[in-house]
N, C-alpha and C positions, 0 to 999 in steps of 0.2 A: 090472268092470272088472281082468280078471288080471292086471295089468302095475303093477298102483298102487304093489306094494313097490317097484318102481325109482325112481318118482318120490320116496316118502318118504327113500330112502338117499340119495337126491342130494341132495336140500332139507336134510339132516340134515348133510352133508357141506358145505354149502354154507354153511349157518348155522354149525357150528363154524370154521369158517374165517375166517366175519367176523369172530366173536366173537373169534378169536384170533391177527388179525394179518396173515391169508394171504391176501392181498389176489387175486393172481394165481389161487390154488387156486378161491377163491370163484369166479373169473372162469369158470375152466376148468368148475368146476360147473355155472353154470348155462348155459355150453355145451351141456353134455352134456345137460342136461333138455330143453334144446331139440328138441334130436338126438331124444332119446328120445322126445319127444311129437310128434313127426313119424315118426318110425318106428312107433311103436304105432298113431298111426291111419291110417297107409299100410295096416297090418298087418290091422287090423278092417276096413279097407272093403274087402280082398282085393286089395290092392297088394301091395309088397314085404314078406314077413315078414322081421322083425329076426334079420341075421346070416345071411340067406338070398335065393336067385335070389328072382325073382317067381313068384307060383303056376302051374302050367302048365308050368316050364320047368326042365330040368336046372342044378345048379350046375355 
């Protein structure tokens, strides 16, 4: 998967935040992970690519 790096970065951020008492940051990193997983899955299935309109439709 070409987007694997984004998951690793967000997981590192969440881990760092948890280890350093940054609970709200950790929660937002977890939320970002969930959003990224959905967007990447949609893009790979031919749905909406990350940051763009559905394929075949102009922005």
